PDB file of N, CA, C and O in Angstrom:
ATOM      1  N   MET A   1     108.533 114.930  71.703  1.00  0.00           N
ATOM      2  CA  MET A   1     108.314 114.607  73.103  1.00  0.00           C
ATOM      3  C   MET A   1     106.810 114.567  73.379  1.00  0.00           C
ATOM      4  O   MET A   1     106.084 115.514  73.077  1.00  0.00           O
ATOM      5  N   MET A   2     106.372 113.477  73.944  1.00  0.00           N
ATOM      6  CA  MET A   2     104.956 113.309  74.274  1.00  0.00           C
ATOM      7  C   MET A   2     104.684 113.891  75.667  1.00  0.00           C
ATOM      8  O   MET A   2     105.524 113.825  76.564  1.00  0.00           O
ATOM      9  N   ALA A   3     103.491 114.457  75.814  1.00  0.00           N
ATOM     10  CA  ALA A   3     103.099 115.020  77.101  1.00  0.00           C
ATOM     11  C   ALA A   3     102.668 113.908  78.056  1.00  0.00           C
ATOM     12  O   ALA A   3     102.083 112.907  77.640  1.00  0.00           O
ATOM     13  N   LYS A   4     102.962 114.096  79.315  1.00  0.00           N
ATOM     14  CA  LYS A   4     102.544 113.153  80.346  1.00  0.00           C
ATOM     15  C   LYS A   4     101.099 113.445  80.745  1.00  0.00           C
ATOM     16  O   LYS A   4     100.618 114.568  80.591  1.00  0.00           O
ATOM     17  N   CYS A   5     100.428 112.441  81.248  1.00  0.00           N
ATOM     18  CA  CYS A   5      99.055 112.567  81.720  1.00  0.00           C
ATOM     19  C   CYS A   5      99.011 113.549  82.899  1.00  0.00           C
ATOM     20  O   CYS A   5      99.809 113.411  83.827  1.00  0.00           O
ATOM     21  N   PRO A   6      98.104 114.534  82.891  1.00  0.00           N
ATOM     22  CA  PRO A   6      98.054 115.517  83.976  1.00  0.00           C
ATOM     23  C   PRO A   6      97.518 114.943  85.293  1.00  0.00           C
ATOM     24  O   PRO A   6      97.661 115.579  86.338  1.00  0.00           O
ATOM     25  N   ILE A   7      96.912 113.768  85.262  1.00  0.00           N
ATOM     26  CA  ILE A   7      96.372 113.173  86.483  1.00  0.00           C
ATOM     27  C   ILE A   7      97.409 112.272  87.159  1.00  0.00           C
ATOM     28  O   ILE A   7      97.760 112.509  88.315  1.00  0.00           O
ATOM     29  N   CYS A   8      97.897 111.263  86.476  1.00  0.00           N
ATOM     30  CA  CYS A   8      98.842 110.324  87.099  1.00  0.00           C
ATOM     31  C   CYS A   8     100.299 110.710  86.868  1.00  0.00           C
ATOM     32  O   CYS A   8     101.178 110.291  87.621  1.00  0.00           O
ATOM     33  N   ARG A   9     100.559 111.498  85.842  1.00  0.00           N
ATOM     34  CA  ARG A   9     101.908 111.971  85.491  1.00  0.00           C
ATOM     35  C   ARG A   9     102.913 110.841  85.253  1.00  0.00           C
ATOM     36  O   ARG A   9     104.122 111.069  85.284  1.00  0.00           O
ATOM     37  N   ARG A  10     102.422 109.640  85.020  1.00  0.00           N
ATOM     38  CA  ARG A  10     103.315 108.501  84.780  1.00  0.00           C
ATOM     39  C   ARG A  10     103.351 108.109  83.317  1.00  0.00           C
ATOM     40  O   ARG A  10     104.408 107.774  82.784  1.00  0.00           O
ATOM     41  N   ASN A  11     102.215 108.149  82.678  1.00  0.00           N
ATOM     42  CA  ASN A  11     102.098 107.633  81.309  1.00  0.00           C
ATOM     43  C   ASN A  11     101.936 108.763  80.303  1.00  0.00           C
ATOM     44  O   ASN A  11     101.514 109.870  80.637  1.00  0.00           O
ATOM     45  N   GLU A  12     102.279 108.451  79.075  1.00  0.00           N
ATOM     46  CA  GLU A  12     102.075 109.412  77.995  1.00  0.00           C
ATOM     47  C   GLU A  12     100.603 109.424  77.605  1.00  0.00           C
ATOM     48  O   GLU A  12      99.907 108.420  77.758  1.00  0.00           O
ATOM     49  N   ALA A  13     100.137 110.546  77.107  1.00  0.00           N
ATOM     50  CA  ALA A  13      98.744 110.698  76.712  1.00  0.00           C
ATOM     51  C   ALA A  13      98.405 109.781  75.539  1.00  0.00           C
ATOM     52  O   ALA A  13      99.191 109.639  74.602  1.00  0.00           O
ATOM     53  N   GLU A  14      97.243 109.171  75.602  1.00  0.00           N
ATOM     54  CA  GLU A  14      96.735 108.336  74.511  1.00  0.00           C
ATOM     55  C   GLU A  14      95.831 109.203  73.633  1.00  0.00           C
ATOM     56  O   GLU A  14      95.093 110.045  74.144  1.00  0.00           O
ATOM     57  N   ALA A  15      95.886 109.003  72.340  1.00  0.00           N
ATOM     58  CA  ALA A  15      95.098 109.804  71.402  1.00  0.00           C
ATOM     59  C   ALA A  15      93.601 109.737  71.718  1.00  0.00           C
ATOM     60  O   ALA A  15      92.900 110.744  71.612  1.00  0.00           O
ATOM     61  N   GLN A  16      93.116 108.573  72.100  1.00  0.00           N
ATOM     62  CA  GLN A  16      91.685 108.394  72.368  1.00  0.00           C
ATOM     63  C   GLN A  16      91.222 109.196  73.583  1.00  0.00           C
ATOM     64  O   GLN A  16      90.076 109.642  73.618  1.00  0.00           O
ATOM     65  N   TYR A  17      92.088 109.387  74.580  1.00  0.00           N
ATOM     66  CA  TYR A  17      91.714 110.054  75.822  1.00  0.00           C
ATOM     67  C   TYR A  17      92.477 111.354  76.051  1.00  0.00           C
ATOM     68  O   TYR A  17      92.467 111.890  77.159  1.00  0.00           O
ATOM     69  N   LYS A  18      93.118 111.851  75.043  1.00  0.00           N
ATOM     70  CA  LYS A  18      93.986 113.010  75.142  1.00  0.00           C
ATOM     71  C   LYS A  18      93.307 114.136  75.902  1.00  0.00           C
ATOM     72  O   LYS A  18      92.158 114.441  75.583  1.00  0.00           O
ATOM     73  N   PRO A  19      93.913 114.760  76.859  1.00  0.00           N
ATOM     74  CA  PRO A  19      95.314 114.726  77.264  1.00  0.00           C
ATOM     75  C   PRO A  19      95.621 113.670  78.318  1.00  0.00           C
ATOM     76  O   PRO A  19      96.702 113.689  78.907  1.00  0.00           O
ATOM     77  N   PHE A  20      94.699 112.757  78.564  1.00  0.00           N
ATOM     78  CA  PHE A  20      94.878 111.734  79.593  1.00  0.00           C
ATOM     79  C   PHE A  20      95.432 110.449  78.990  1.00  0.00           C
ATOM     80  O   PHE A  20      95.422 110.263  77.773  1.00  0.00           O
ATOM     81  N   CYS A  21      95.919 109.561  79.865  1.00  0.00           N
ATOM     82  CA  CYS A  21      96.505 108.312  79.391  1.00  0.00           C
ATOM     83  C   CYS A  21      95.488 107.182  79.333  1.00  0.00           C
ATOM     84  O   CYS A  21      95.718 106.174  78.664  1.00  0.00           O
ATOM     85  N   SER A  22      94.367 107.340  80.027  1.00  0.00           N
ATOM     86  CA  SER A  22      93.390 106.258  80.083  1.00  0.00           C
ATOM     87  C   SER A  22      92.005 106.800  80.427  1.00  0.00           C
ATOM     88  O   SER A  22      91.844 107.962  80.799  1.00  0.00           O
ATOM     89  N   ARG A  23      91.037 105.946  80.294  1.00  0.00           N
ATOM     90  CA  ARG A  23      89.663 106.296  80.662  1.00  0.00           C
ATOM     91  C   ARG A  23      89.583 106.610  82.162  1.00  0.00           C
ATOM     92  O   ARG A  23      88.851 107.508  82.580  1.00  0.00           O
ATOM     93  N   ARG A  24      90.346 105.858  82.963  1.00  0.00           N
ATOM     94  CA  ARG A  24      90.350 106.069  84.403  1.00  0.00           C
ATOM     95  C   ARG A  24      90.782 107.496  84.748  1.00  0.00           C
ATOM     96  O   ARG A  24      90.116 108.171  85.533  1.00  0.00           O
ATOM     97  N   CYS A  25      91.884 107.955  84.171  1.00  0.00           N
ATOM     98  CA  CYS A  25      92.370 109.308  84.454  1.00  0.00           C
ATOM     99  C   CYS A  25      91.391 110.370  83.942  1.00  0.00           C
ATOM    100  O   CYS A  25      91.212 111.406  84.583  1.00  0.00           O
ATOM    101  N   ALA A  26      90.765 110.119  82.803  1.00  0.00           N
ATOM    102  CA  ALA A  26      89.754 111.047  82.287  1.00  0.00           C
ATOM    103  C   ALA A  26      88.572 111.126  83.249  1.00  0.00           C
ATOM    104  O   ALA A  26      88.036 112.210  83.480  1.00  0.00           O
ATOM    105  N   ASP A  27      88.159 109.986  83.813  1.00  0.00           N
ATOM    106  CA  ASP A  27      87.052 109.966  84.769  1.00  0.00           C
ATOM    107  C   ASP A  27      87.416 110.647  86.082  1.00  0.00           C
ATOM    108  O   ASP A  27      86.572 111.301  86.695  1.00  0.00           O
ATOM    109  N   VAL A  28      88.668 110.500  86.520  1.00  0.00           N
ATOM    110  CA  VAL A  28      89.127 111.184  87.730  1.00  0.00           C
ATOM    111  C   VAL A  28      89.027 112.694  87.528  1.00  0.00           C
ATOM    112  O   VAL A  28      88.563 113.407  88.417  1.00  0.00           O
ATOM    113  N   ASP A  29      89.455 113.178  86.381  1.00  0.00           N
ATOM    114  CA  ASP A  29      89.382 114.599  86.071  1.00  0.00           C
ATOM    115  C   ASP A  29      87.931 115.082  86.045  1.00  0.00           C
ATOM    116  O   ASP A  29      87.619 116.144  86.584  1.00  0.00           O
ATOM    117  N   LEU A  30      87.053 114.312  85.424  1.00  0.00           N
ATOM    118  CA  LEU A  30      85.640 114.678  85.353  1.00  0.00           C
ATOM    119  C   LEU A  30      85.033 114.755  86.753  1.00  0.00           C
ATOM    120  O   LEU A  30      84.263 115.671  87.044  1.00  0.00           O
ATOM    121  N   GLN A  31      85.370 113.812  87.609  1.00  0.00           N
ATOM    122  CA  GLN A  31      84.857 113.830  88.978  1.00  0.00           C
ATOM    123  C   GLN A  31      85.339 115.060  89.732  1.00  0.00           C
ATOM    124  O   GLN A  31      84.599 115.621  90.540  1.00  0.00           O
ATOM    125  N   ARG A  32      86.560 115.481  89.480  1.00  0.00           N
ATOM    126  CA  ARG A  32      87.075 116.693  90.128  1.00  0.00           C
ATOM    127  C   ARG A  32      86.275 117.918  89.699  1.00  0.00           C
ATOM    128  O   ARG A  32      86.023 118.806  90.513  1.00  0.00           O
ATOM    129  N   TRP A  33      85.874 117.978  88.432  1.00  0.00           N
ATOM    130  CA  TRP A  33      85.035 119.079  87.959  1.00  0.00           C
ATOM    131  C   TRP A  33      83.669 119.030  88.631  1.00  0.00           C
ATOM    132  O   TRP A  33      83.159 120.056  89.081  1.00  0.00           O
ATOM    133  N   PHE A  34      83.070 117.833  88.700  1.00  0.00           N
ATOM    134  CA  PHE A  34      81.742 117.688  89.307  1.00  0.00           C
ATOM    135  C   PHE A  34      81.740 118.042  90.786  1.00  0.00           C
ATOM    136  O   PHE A  34      80.773 118.618  91.285  1.00  0.00           O
ATOM    137  N   SER A  35      82.805 117.706  91.484  1.00  0.00           N
ATOM    138  CA  SER A  35      82.850 117.946  92.927  1.00  0.00           C
ATOM    139  C   SER A  35      83.232 119.383  93.279  1.00  0.00           C
ATOM    140  O   SER A  35      83.135 119.779  94.440  1.00  0.00           O
ATOM    141  N   GLY A  36      83.664 120.163  92.296  1.00  0.00           N
ATOM    142  CA  GLY A  36      84.043 121.555  92.553  1.00  0.00           C
ATOM    143  C   GLY A  36      85.504 121.727  92.932  1.00  0.00           C
ATOM    144  O   GLY A  36      85.900 122.809  93.365  1.00  0.00           O
ATOM    145  N   SER A  37      86.304 120.699  92.782  1.00  0.00           N
ATOM    146  CA  SER A  37      87.721 120.803  93.125  1.00  0.00           C
ATOM    147  C   SER A  37      88.461 121.791  92.236  1.00  0.00           C
ATOM    148  O   SER A  37      89.486 122.336  92.646  1.00  0.00           O
ATOM    149  N   TYR A  38      87.972 122.029  91.048  1.00  0.00           N
ATOM    150  CA  TYR A  38      88.626 122.943  90.125  1.00  0.00           C
ATOM    151  C   TYR A  38      87.996 124.334  90.132  1.00  0.00           C
ATOM    152  O   TYR A  38      88.214 125.111  89.203  1.00  0.00           O
ATOM    153  N   ALA A  39      87.234 124.653  91.145  1.00  0.00           N
ATOM    154  CA  ALA A  39      86.562 125.950  91.205  1.00  0.00           C
ATOM    155  C   ALA A  39      87.581 127.088  91.269  1.00  0.00           C
ATOM    156  O   ALA A  39      88.618 126.974  91.923  1.00  0.00           O
ATOM    157  N   ILE A  40      87.278 128.158  90.597  1.00  0.00           N
ATOM    158  CA  ILE A  40      88.126 129.343  90.600  1.00  0.00           C
ATOM    159  C   ILE A  40      87.621 130.266  91.701  1.00  0.00           C
ATOM    160  O   ILE A  40      86.449 130.645  91.689  1.00  0.00           O
ATOM    161  N   PRO A  41      88.475 130.638  92.653  1.00  0.00           N
ATOM    162  CA  PRO A  41      88.024 131.510  93.733  1.00  0.00           C
ATOM    163  C   PRO A  41      87.616 132.876  93.190  1.00  0.00           C
ATOM    164  O   PRO A  41      88.265 133.425  92.300  1.00  0.00           O
ATOM    165  N   ALA A  42      86.552 133.399  93.728  1.00  0.00           N
ATOM    166  CA  ALA A  42      86.056 134.701  93.290  1.00  0.00           C
ATOM    167  C   ALA A  42      85.608 135.507  94.504  1.00  0.00           C
ATOM    168  O   ALA A  42      85.265 134.948  95.545  1.00  0.00           O
ATOM    169  N   GLU A  43      85.618 136.799  94.356  1.00  0.00           N
ATOM    170  CA  GLU A  43      85.155 137.680  95.418  1.00  0.00           C
ATOM    171  C   GLU A  43      83.746 138.140  95.090  1.00  0.00           C
ATOM    172  O   GLU A  43      83.438 138.475  93.946  1.00  0.00           O
ATOM    173  N   GLU A  44      82.902 138.154  96.095  1.00  0.00           N
ATOM    174  CA  GLU A  44      81.549 138.669  95.916  1.00  0.00           C
ATOM    175  C   GLU A  44      81.613 140.190  95.837  1.00  0.00           C
ATOM    176  O   GLU A  44      82.307 140.830  96.627  1.00  0.00           O
ATOM    177  N   VAL A  45      80.896 140.759  94.891  1.00  0.00           N
ATOM    178  CA  VAL A  45      80.870 142.204  94.707  1.00  0.00           C
ATOM    179  C   VAL A  45      79.490 142.706  95.106  1.00  0.00           C
ATOM    180  O   VAL A  45      78.471 142.202  94.634  1.00  0.00           O
ATOM    181  N   GLU A  46      79.472 143.703  95.979  1.00  0.00           N
ATOM    182  CA  GLU A  46      78.216 144.299  96.404  1.00  0.00           C
ATOM    183  C   GLU A  46      77.869 145.463  95.471  1.00  0.00           C
ATOM    184  O   GLU A  46      78.712 146.315  95.187  1.00  0.00           O
ATOM    185  N   TYR A  47      76.646 145.488  95.010  1.00  0.00           N
ATOM    186  CA  TYR A  47      76.157 146.566  94.167  1.00  0.00           C
ATOM    187  C   TYR A  47      75.063 147.311  94.910  1.00  0.00           C
ATOM    188  O   TYR A  47      74.273 146.709  95.636  1.00  0.00           O
ATOM    189  N   ASP A  48      75.022 148.613  94.725  1.00  0.00           N
ATOM    190  CA  ASP A  48      73.906 149.354  95.306  1.00  0.00           C
ATOM    191  C   ASP A  48      72.855 149.568  94.221  1.00  0.00           C
ATOM    192  O   ASP A  48      73.066 149.184  93.071  1.00  0.00           O
ATOM    193  N   GLU A  49      71.758 150.159  94.566  1.00  0.00           N
ATOM    194  CA  GLU A  49      70.638 150.344  93.646  1.00  0.00           C
ATOM    195  C   GLU A  49      71.046 151.126  92.389  1.00  0.00           C
ATOM    196  O   GLU A  49      70.577 150.825  91.292  1.00  0.00           O
ATOM    197  N   LYS A  50      71.914 152.122  92.550  1.00  0.00           N
ATOM    198  CA  LYS A  50      72.324 152.962  91.420  1.00  0.00           C
ATOM    199  C   LYS A  50      73.118 152.141  90.397  1.00  0.00           C
ATOM    200  O   LYS A  50      72.984 152.363  89.194  1.00  0.00           O
ATOM    201  N   ASP A  51      73.930 151.210  90.857  1.00  0.00           N
ATOM    202  CA  ASP A  51      74.741 150.377  89.945  1.00  0.00           C
ATOM    203  C   ASP A  51      73.869 149.437  89.112  1.00  0.00           C
ATOM    204  O   ASP A  51      74.257 149.058  88.007  1.00  0.00           O
ATOM    205  N   ARG A  52      72.718 149.065  89.618  1.00  0.00           N
ATOM    206  CA  ARG A  52      71.833 148.145  88.916  1.00  0.00           C
ATOM    207  C   ARG A  52      70.903 148.850  87.940  1.00  0.00           C
ATOM    208  O   ARG A  52      70.148 148.206  87.213  1.00  0.00           O
ATOM    209  N   GLY A  53      70.962 150.174  87.930  1.00  0.00           N
ATOM    210  CA  GLY A  53      70.084 150.923  87.039  1.00  0.00           C
ATOM    211  C   GLY A  53      68.705 151.157  87.640  1.00  0.00           C
ATOM    212  O   GLY A  53      67.787 151.591  86.944  1.00  0.00           O
ATOM    213  N   ILE A  54      68.557 150.871  88.926  1.00  0.00           N
ATOM    214  CA  ILE A  54      67.290 151.096  89.624  1.00  0.00           C
ATOM    215  C   ILE A  54      67.401 152.407  90.367  1.00  0.00           C
ATOM    216  O   ILE A  54      68.316 152.600  91.168  1.00  0.00           O
ATOM    217  N   GLU A  55      66.486 153.297  90.107  1.00  0.00           N
ATOM    218  CA  GLU A  55      66.532 154.595  90.784  1.00  0.00           C
ATOM    219  C   GLU A  55      65.294 154.842  91.567  1.00  0.00           C
ATOM    220  O   GLU A  55      65.163 155.890  92.200  1.00  0.00           O
TER     221      GLU A  55
END
């Protein structure tokens, strides 16, 4: 069983663009990375002077 393209989910992945089906879908994925759409949410952690090794 061949995997479907994670972007369009219509076509099977092509070896040249794996895991995508085409250059277009690979470029769509790259643009999502550049724009920050795939950012992982994180919490800001506050450190005091003692935690940084500054006394």
